[in-house]
N, C-alpha and C positions, 0 to 999 in steps of 0.2 A: 517694487520686487517683479522680478525676472519672471514672467510662466511659466515652468516647469513643467514638461512634456511628460510623458508616461511610458508611453508607447511611442519615440520617434522613429521608428523604423513599422512603425502597423503590423505586427509579428502576431498580434491578432488580432489582425482583419476578417470580415465576418467570410463564412464558405461561401457566400452568393456572388461577392465581389470577389473570391478568390478565384471559381470560379468564371468572374466575369475578366479579367486580365488576363488568364491562360489564353479566352478562347478569341482578344483581342491578337497577343500571342501568336497563337496558330496564326490566325489570318496575314499575317504579317510577316511572316516564316514563307506560308506557299503560296504570297504574291507574288505573281512571274516566277514561277516553279522554274519553269523552261527556259527562261534565257537566263536564271541566275544557276542552272547544269552546264548551260553550252561558255556562261564564265567562268567556272571555278574546276571545268576542261582545260582551257584554254591558260588560264591562272600555274592549272596544276604542269601542266607538257612545260611552259618557260621555266617554271621548278626545279623541273626535273633537268631540262639540259643545262642551268646553270650546275649543278652537280654532277655534269654529264653524263650519265645516264641520257643517250642520244639516241639510240636503236632502240625505239620504242613505240607498239602499238594499242591506242586505244579496247581494251577488254569488257562488253558490253556486263560481261557475268560478273565483276566485280567491279565495276563501274572507275575504274583505274588505267593509267596506263605503265603498264607490264612493258619490259623486256623480253625477247622471245627466249630467252634462256632460265627465265623465273619459273623453275617449276612447283615451287612452295607453296603458291599462293592459295589454290584450291583444291592440290593431289593431283591435279594431269599428269599424265607423263608430258618428256619432252618434247615427242612427237606432236600430240594432241596441241601442246601450246602454238607450232610450230604453222596448224594449219592458219590458226586463226591469225601471225603473221604479215605481211608484207615490209618483200625487200633482203636484204644479200644479209647474209650474215657476218661478214669480215665488218667486226663492230669496232674497230678503232677509232678515237675519236681523237680532234683535231679542236680545243674547247672555245673557238673563236671569239663562240658568245658568252662568256662569262671576262677573256680577256679582258675586250671588248667593252664592259660592263665596268669590269675596277675602273677602268681609265676618268668615264666618262663621271664617273663615282668621286677617284679621286680630286677629277680638277672643279664637281663642283662643290664639293666638301673642302678646300683648301680651306674658310674662317667661318666662322660659326655668322650666320644673317644678324649686323647690327639691327637694334631697333629702334626710333627716335619719339620721344615721348615729347610737342609742344606742349607751351602754356594753351589754357584757351584763351586768358588774358594777359599778352606779353608785359604790359604794362603797368601787373599787381604783381607785388613781391611775394604773396602765399600762391602764386599758382606758376611763379618760376621755383620757387622753393620744391612745393611737390612736384614737379617737372624732372629735377635733376633725378629727385629721389625714386620715384619711379622706371631710371634708368636704373637706379643704383639696384632696384627690388631684380626688376629681368635681370641681371647679371648672377643675384645671388641663386634668381631658380636657376639658372642653365646651372653655376657649379655646385648644385645640389641632385641635379635631374643630370649628368657629363654628356651635357648638350654637344660636344662633337660626334659618341656612339650614336645618338639619337637620331645628328645628321643621317651620319653612314644607314644605320639603319631602315630612315625615310627614302635615302634614295635606292637603296635595296628591293625596296617597296614598288617605287613610280620605275626602274627597271624590270620588272616582273610582272607584275601585275596593274600599276598606271595611278591606282588612284592610295592612297593614306589615311586616317588617320589618327587623331593628338586627344587624346583621353587625357583631362587635368580634372584633379579636384586636393583639397585638401582631405590630408593625411599624417594621423597623428600616432606615433612612435616610439617605445623609448632608447632603437637605436639612435634616434635624432637627439637625443637627450631629454634631463627632468626638468621642471618649472613647477615654480609654488605660485599658485592659481589661487588669489584673495575671495574669502567666501563672507557673502552682505548677510547682515541680520538687522532687525530694528537696536537700534542703541540711540547715544545720546552726543552732540557733537555740538561745538566753538561756533558762535556766528562770526566773532574776531580774532581766530587763530587758527592753526591746522587740532587740538586739541579733544578727542574725539574716545567715548566712552560706552563698552558695555551693558553698565548699570544706568538699568533705563530710571531706576528709583534718585541719579545724582542731579542735579539741580543749578549747582552753581560750576563755573570754571575757574579752578587752582591755578592757572597758571595767569589770568585777565588779574585775580586777586591780588598777586602779588607781583605790582613790578618790576621791575627791574631799578629803579632809585629808589626801592624799596619804600614809599607813602602808601601811604592805603589805598583804596581808588574804590571804585561804586563794582558792586559784583556784577561779572557779565550771566546775567540767564543761559544754559545752553538749554539749546533745542530739540526735537525727537525729530530722527534722520538714519534713513540706512546707512549701517557703521562696517567695517571692517570684523567679522568675529576672529576668524580663523584664518589658516593657511595649509592650502593640501598639494602634496607630491604629482603633478598630473607631466604625462608623457609632451614636450613639444610638440609642433603642428609644422609641418611643412607643404609645399604645395609640390604635390607631383605628379610627371610629368611622361606619358607611355604614348609610345604610336605601335597601330594595329595596320595591316596589310589588307586590304578584301575579303578573303579566304576567314577569315576572324569576326569582319565586322559585315553588315547587308544592311542595305538600303533599298529604294526604291531608283531600277534603273532608269526611269522616263523621268527625273528630277533635271533638273537645268540647277539649279544650287542647293543648298546647305535650305537654304529656309522654306523650300517646295517639298523637302519628306517628311511624311508625318511620327516618322518610327524611327530606329536605330535598335541594330540588337549585335551583343558583342556573343559570340560565344567560345567557353574555352574547356579545354579536354583538365579536369586537375581528379587525382589520387580520393575515393571516395575518403579515405581515413582522413584527408586534408576534410572537404567538407564537412564530415560530420565533430571535427574541433571550429567550426568557423559558422557551425550553422546549430548550433548543443539544442536549442529550440526544437527540432525536426530530424534529430538523431536517426530515433527509430525509423521515420518513413525513408528516411534515406538508402536505411542500413534495407527493407523491403523493400527499395523504388524497385524496378529496374528500367535501365538507360531507354528512356522514346525518343532521342534525339534523330535527326534525321539521320541514318546513317552517311548519308554521301556527303553531308558538307561534314562528319566526322572526318572521313578518309581525305577530304581535300583538305583538312587541318593539319593533315597527320605528315609528320617530316618526311620530305622530297627524296631524301640523299639512300632511303630503304623501302623497300615494296611493304603498306601495311594492311593487316586486316582488322575490321571493327573487334573481332575475336580475340584479337593478342593480348590485352593488356585488356580485362573487366572489370580493375579493380578503376578504369579509368570513366567520369561519371561526367554529361558535359553541365557546365555552370551559365544559365542564358541569363544575362544582363540587356534587360531592353528600356530603351528612353522613349519613350511616345509624349507627342504634343495634345494637346486639351482634345482640340478634331477628333486626331484622331480614333478617339471613343463613340464616335459618329457611328463607326463600320458596325457596330454590332447593331441587330434588329431594331428595327421600332420599337417592337412591344416591348419593350427595353428599355425603353421611357427613363423610366422613375430608374435605372442601375446608370445608365448615361448620366444622369444630371446628379446618381449620391457623388460616381466617381469626379463628375470636375468639381463637383466640393471641395471634396477631399484633396483634391491636386489638383489645385486653381494651376501650379509654373508649370504645367507638363506630370510626368510618373515619371517616377524613375521603379523597377518593378522585374525582381529577381526568382527565378525558380533555380534549384536543379533537379535537372530532365524535366518533370511535369508536377514534381513540387512544391508547391510555393512556403521561398523565405522569407521573404523582405520585401519592401515601396516604401516611398516618399514621395513626396514632390520637389521636384528637381525641374532643372528646367535643361532642355535639349542643349540647346546652342550654349552654355554656361559653361558645360563639360565637356563639347564635342566639336573639333574642326577640321572639317574636311579637307587634302587639297587633293591635285592630279596633276599628273606628267606634262603632257601635251593642252592644245587648242585641240576642243570639246565645242558641240551644244549643249551635252551635261552632265551632269557632274563625273561619268567612268568617262576618259579617255584611256584608250590607247597604250599600252606597256612601249615605256623608249625602249627596247630592247624586243620587239615583236615585227619591225621591220628582218630581226637581223637573223632568223628561225629558219628563209627556205635558204640562203646563204649558209646558211650552218651545216644544211642538210647536205649542200651542193660540196660544200668544204670536203667532210664527210668520206662521200660518194667516191670525188675525186683522187681525195686518200687513198682508198681502199684499193681504186682500179687501179693507182699506179703501183701500192707496195703486191699488188695479186698479178700484174702484168711482171712485176719483175720476180717473184718468185716463178712465175711457166714461163720465165726468160731460156730456162734449161729443156732445151728439144726433151722429150722419148724415142729414144733408140728403140729399135727395131731386130733380132738376131733372130740369124736362121736357128738351129737348135739341134743341128744336126752341125755346124761346125763350129761353133760352140758350147763344150761343157757345160751347164747352167751353173749342176751337182759341185765339180770340180772347183768354178769360178768361186763360188759363195762360202765355199774354206776356206780363203785366203784371203788373206786384206789386203785390198788393193796401192800396190806402192809405187813411186814414179822408178820408174825401171826394170819395172817384174816383167818375165814371161810367164805366157800366159798360153797352156796350147791351145789348138787350133787348125783343124782341119776341113782345108777346102774344099767343093766339089770339082766335077772334072771339068779340064775347061772352061772354069769360073777364078775369076778375081777373089782371092777373100775381104776387101771390100762388095762385092755385090752382095755377099749374105749380108751386109748390112743396114738399114735402112732409118736415117734420120728424121723424125716428123719436123712441122714446120714449128716454130721460135710464135711466144707471144712478142708482140712486138707496141709499145705504148704512142698512142696519136699525137701526131703533130701538133694537135690543139689541145691535149693539157694542159702543157705550160700558159697556152694563149689563155683558156679559161679563166686557170687558174688568178692569172693576172688582175683578170677580169671583174671576177672572184672577191679579189681583197678592193680594189676601187671602188667597187659597188659597196662593199661590208661598210666602207670608210665616208660611204659618204649618205649609207641610210640611217647612219650612228652619229656623222657629226665628229668622230674618233679617229682624229685625222692625226699620222703620226707624231709631228710639234707637238700632239697632245702630252703621247709617252714617252718620248724621245727617238721615237725610234726615224729611220733617215728619209728624206724626203727627194724629190723626185729634183733633177737639176745636178748641173755641176761642181756647180758654186754653193759648199755648204755655210755659209758665214756665220756669226751669233746673231745676226740683224734679218738674217734671212727665216732663221729661225722662230723667232722672235716674233717677227710680222707673218710667217704661218702659223705660229699660235695665237697670235691676236685672233688671226680668220676664223684658223678652227673652232675657236670658243665664240666667234658669232652665231654660232651656228647653233647652242647649245649657250642662248642667249634666254630661248623662248618657256626652257624648262625652268633658267635661274630667278627668273623676273615672278614665275609663279609660285617658286619655292619660296625667297621672299616675302612676296604677299601674304601665303600661307604662314612661316613661320610670324609675322606680325603680328597677323593675325593672332594666331595663336598664343603669340608672348602677352598681348595685350590682357588677354581673358585670363591667362596664368595670371596675373600682379593685380588687377583685379578681387583677383578671389585671393590673396595674402594683403591686402589690404581688410576687405574685409573681416580675413578672420586672426589679423598681428593683434594679441593681447599684449602684447611688453615691448619696448626697445631691442633691435636684431643686431649683433655685429656680424663681422666676418672682416677677414683677412685679406690680402687683395698687396701684387709685389708691386715697389717702389722703386725703378729703377735695383740697385741690389736690395733693396731693403725692402724690408714690411710692417704694412701700416694699416691701423683699425678704418673701419667702413661703418659708419654707424646707418643706423634706419630705425627715424624715431618716431611715432605715430605722433606728436607735435607737427612734423613738417608735413603730414600729409593733409590738411583741412585746404587744401587747394584744388583746384580741378586743372584736367587734361583735354588737350584737343583732341585732334583724329590720329591716331597712331599714323606712323608713316614709317615704312624700310628703308634704311640708310646704304645711301649707295645701290638700291636696287637695278638702278640702267647701268652700273658697272660690273665685273665679273670678279669675281673673286682673288687677289694677287699672294700668289703663294713665295716661297722665299725664296726661290731660282729671281721670280723675277724682281724683289725685292734686294738683291745682292747685284744683281745686273744692272736696275736704277740709279742705285747708291755710287755702283763703279764708276757710270756715265758723268755724274753731276760734280764728282772727285776730281775727274778729269777734263771739266770744265774751266778747274783753277779760277774758280770765281770769289771773287773774297771773300762778297756779303755769303755766300754758298756753303763755305768751307766754314769760316765761323759760326755756321747754325749746323753744321755738320758736327764740327769737332769742339761744339761745347759741352761743357763740364759737365752741364745733364746729359746729353744726348751721348756721347764717349759710351755707354755701359751697353747701349741698342743699338751700336756700329760696332760693338765689337761678337754681340747676338747674334747681327746677318749676316755679320761673316764665318762667324760660328767655331771664336774664340772666345768663349767666358772665362779661357782660365785665363787669358793674354791679360799681363800688367798693363793698367792705365795710369799716365801719371796724372796725379791730384785726386787721384779717389780714395785716397784714403781720408786727404783731409775733407771730399764731399760728404765722404757715410760720416765722418767723426759731428758732422754738424747738422747730420740728415738724425742719428740719436740725440742730440744735446736739444734738439726742437721736440725729439720725440719725451723725453725725458721733462722740459717743462708740461708740455701739455696735460700728461701722465699725473704727476708728480704735485704742478704748482708751486715749485722749486726753483728761482732763478740760477743758471749752473754758469761763473764768470769765467770770463775768455782766459787762455794761454797765451799770453803773447807769445812765447816763446817759443812755443811749437807752432801755432793755429797760420792757414794765409791766408791774411784776413783779402783777397778778392774771392779765391772760392769761399770763402760762410759766406761773403755777405751776397755774394751772387745765388749760394741755396738760400737764407732767407728770404731775401728779396722776391722768388720765383717761390719758396715758398706762401708769403703773406700779399701776395696778389695772388693768387691761384688758386679754386674750390676749394683746397682744402683749408689753406689759410681765412674764406673769406665762411667760411662755415665755422670752423676753432671763435671766429671775430661774435659772432652772432649768440654763441654754447657756449662757448670759453673763455669771456671778456678776459680776464687775469690772464690767462698761458698766452693770448693774443701780446697782453698788457709785456708780459716777461721776455716772448721774444722779438720784438720792437725795444726793451732797453739791450737784449743783447744783439739783436744789428745797430745800435748806438756806438754802444761800447767797441764791439766792430767799425765803427767809420770812425770815433775815435783813438783809436789805436794807428789806423789807418794816414790819418791826416798825422799823430806822431809824425813815426816813423816817414812821410814822406815827406815832413819840414828836416828831418835829421838826417835826410839823401841832401837835402838841396842846400844845405850849409853846410854836410863836409862836400857837397860840389863846390860849393860859394868856396872854400876853402883852400881847397884841390886848385882851386882853379888859382888862387889870388897865390898861392904858391909857386903854378910853374909862369906866372907875370913875372915875379921876383925874379926866378934862376935866368932869368934870359933878360935882365939887362945887362948891359958891360960893366966892368969892371972897374973900366978908368971910370965911369960915371959915378961907381959906387967909393970908386976913391977921393973921388972930388968931393962926393954928399960927407965922407966923413972928416976929410980935409977941413970942409964948411965947417 
């Protein structure tokens, strides 16, 4: 019988160990505090720039980036805020920082990185089957967690902060569906058949005493064994995958890789009501607990599109979840050796501990590396790297300054005119609306011209260097980010703008981003490997999901019996090549069709590939020849697999050539191989169905050949001369 743990989350942990864990967490949070503040300051500035808030200054009073016109934060006047600010108040923003970021993110997220699980032993059938199933599990996990949206969020973190953390764990929820979980207890079981009984007093098997032939046999004695006594409804479990930026996750800045840091701290701000419902055992302590979390960190986690202070929402408390390696317990003093040894014994795999503010909530033995994977944006010797968008910040500031100076110069291009009040009556002049051809009374001085009473001041003129500076700034922005025009469809330099030139320029531009793409692939592969292993560890029954196969939907089964093999080192598939966009697929397909090669055309316009061609060109409603025949055969295969009943052919409407091609493709493919192993009866039905089509095809071909022979004989007879015919008739 499995051992039942009464307190798996250590909610009743002793006060001494709770205090020791809180002390360890505080020391971890205080580590590198000055470096951490500099990092948050930089990351927060990048967040502000992303949201277009770029005329900002750092306020030591509020420990945040503020706009000079923001007077709400601490109650001071606008003039008092402006005294702290440096720079102009012409604050129009041309947000190239976000535009370049979205272009690069879109290029890198054109497709989700794929992962390959090679078998540990290529000669082992079990390893080969397990390798295939691991790939299906990875696909299922990506579907459950909306992998494309996760990838976009990941790239946003890499653009603004340069580091990302993936958290993966099994999660049970009624929203995923319910399942029946067997409950085991003492009982009796037959060693010869599958009979089980919850009655421990039953001695003989009733099935084995009455065999099918009706002849009496020797009774089989039942043996004590754990048997299924009942089934309980339980929510299904999935592997949850979440990504966080460094404003929420803290690790040691000096660590060169994930194995080097001894802790990982995740902090999020949640409503007090939610936390009280989540941890009912400490509800009263949460009610009376003041938020003791670092206010500087909390301001950093706040949304960056608006200014935020810690007093804006007093109902938000900080949920602190920390993962500790066993050697991190040594941070305690040596006189606490007994406590250190007790913690190592209680948490042999490492410790996960949760606090609401400073109130202990729960803890358990949990490995940090099994639930977290850290990725970075670029090359660096340490776990932290510069954000992808960091080099663009000064160029964005130059862009704003030049644009606002240009606008100010245009507005100041209308010169100020000075007039003699004895010549021009300003009171009378201001009472009338100035219109073309209007007469305005004026009196010139004696001996002077009327024009002598007016003086026009100098006009503001734009420097000739400004357009040159803007062009240089644009080139520098493209160079430092790799966001060249061919990535986002902009115009490229040069007189020729052919499709081939655009394609070549795009490939060269994407090479600039290949470093980030390689690091992203490696991080994704490592993350998916851990997710798949968590799935395999926690799976309790066979799983099924639906995939689209051409224009049809089929079931894919993940069976526990297929997970007995081993897989080797996980590899990112296509890590050396950049993601292919839809436009690139269309261009490549047009080039292949233009070659007019017989072999390529046969592959492109194969019955099975025609729907892919229509989708690639964006015409899914395009009617494909023989598509209905293909769909009919696919549905017949599915009917034979699901119902286990033969499906007769219909010679009057079936196109044997298409049906035979679809059947052979299915039976020779991975789905057919899986059916052959798991459902041999359905596989045999498909084989019989194939033979019927082959026989009908042979009969039709024989009939056609006989008809052609008859037609040829008739043609030959009609060509005979009439005289010869008559001569034959006389004889």
